[in-house]
N, C-alpha and C positions, 0 to 999 in steps of 0.2 A: 506493499500501500503506500499509494506518497499523497503529500501536501498537492491541490492544488488551489486556484488563486478561480473563481469564480464571480461572476458578471453577478447584477442583483434580478434578472429578469431568469435566471436558472431554477428550475425547479428545488434543487439544493437550498437556493438561499431561500426558499419559500419553507422549508423543512427545519432551516436553522432562524425563522423568526421566531414560527411555533416554538421551537425546544429555546429559546433564550424565553420567552414569554411564562411560559411553563413554571421553568427550571427558577427563574431569578425573582418574577414579576406577582406572577397569578395570586400566589396565596397572601398577597398582602393586598389584594380589592384594585390591583390600579387596571386598568386599561390596555388593551392590546397595543395601541401606537405609542405605549411608551418604550417599547423598542426602536422606534422610527425617531433616536435623539437629533442631537446637535452633530454629533461624526460619523451618522450613518452613509449619506451622498458622498461624504470626502473620502471616506476609510478603503483599504483595497478589502476585500472579504477570501475568506482562505478555510479549504475545509478536507476535511479524508473523507473519501466515502467508496462504495463499491454499489455496482447495480444498482443507483437510483436509490442507494441506500445511506445516508449522515452520519457518520460515524465519529467524528470533530469538528469545532467550526470558532473562528478564531478573527478577529475583526486588525486591522493595523493601520493607523492615521496618522501622518507627519505633521507633526506640531506646529515647529520651524525648524527654521533650515539645518537639517540633519538628525531632529531630536523627532523620535516617533512615541507611539503610545500603541500597545496592545490592551485588547476588550472585546468584551462580549465570551470568552473563550467558555465553550459548551462541547458535553459529551453528553451524550442519554445516560441517564439511572445503569441502565442496564450493562451498559459497557464500561463502567468506570472502572477503574484501577485494571486496565489491561494495557494501560504503555500508549493509548491514543494520545489521550492530552498533549503527554511529553514531545510525543511524533508532531502532532501540528503547531506546536511548540519551536521545537526546531526547526520547523521549515520556514514558520513566522520570521522568527531571526534569523535565519538567510536570507528571506526576502531584505530581512530590511536594514543588513550591512552589506547587498547586492546597490542598493539605491543609498549606498554612503550612509548609512545611520551611524552616530554618533555616542547616543545613549537611547538605551529602550527603557520608555515606565509604563507599570500595569499599576492599578487596582486590585490587589487579593482579597478575597474573605481572606480571613487570619486561617482557616483551617485549611487552606490550600496554598499556602505561602510555603509550606515544605516542597512542591513542585517547584517553584519558581526560585526555589533556594539551589534544588537540584541543574541548574540551570547557567547559575551565575547571580542571578537576583540577589539585589540587596535592602535591607528593609532600608526606608527612608523615611526618619518621622515616628510617628505613634499610631497605633491606634486609633482609630474613631468607624465612628457608625454612621452605614450608607447615611442619604438623605433620600432615597424613597423608601429602602430596604429595616433600617435598621439594623441590619449584620455587618459583625463589625469586620471592618478592611483596613490594610494597610499597604501604604505605599512601596512601589520596590521600582529599583532602576536597575539597569545591566550597561555599563561602559565598556560599548562593543573597540573592539582591534583596530578599527578603523583609524 
């Protein structure tokens, strides 16, 4: 399996939107359009899939010159813990490096921060509660080799 960049007209992108909503926002009573935040249109979208089945999704956004943000990383619950998240993130990091990234940041749920640490991300700042869900998060940053 490999990481592919997908367009927003892709069937897999629609699956990703549904999954993001179900796992991140639905239980908090938010409307489905919450997934269409200010970064959606300007982001590059990546996934791992096979036969039109989504295994993992994440997006990459250039925040400023050579500084990127990874967000909305999601793996279906039945597939979590099988390495798809790490494979996806490795692919997204490679893409950011090819684009000349000096740093890559993300906001991780505290319970998922260990995965990002294995890829070289370091915590930057204190834990905080997400404004939309209240779930504890932490900002993490990766300085790239560029």
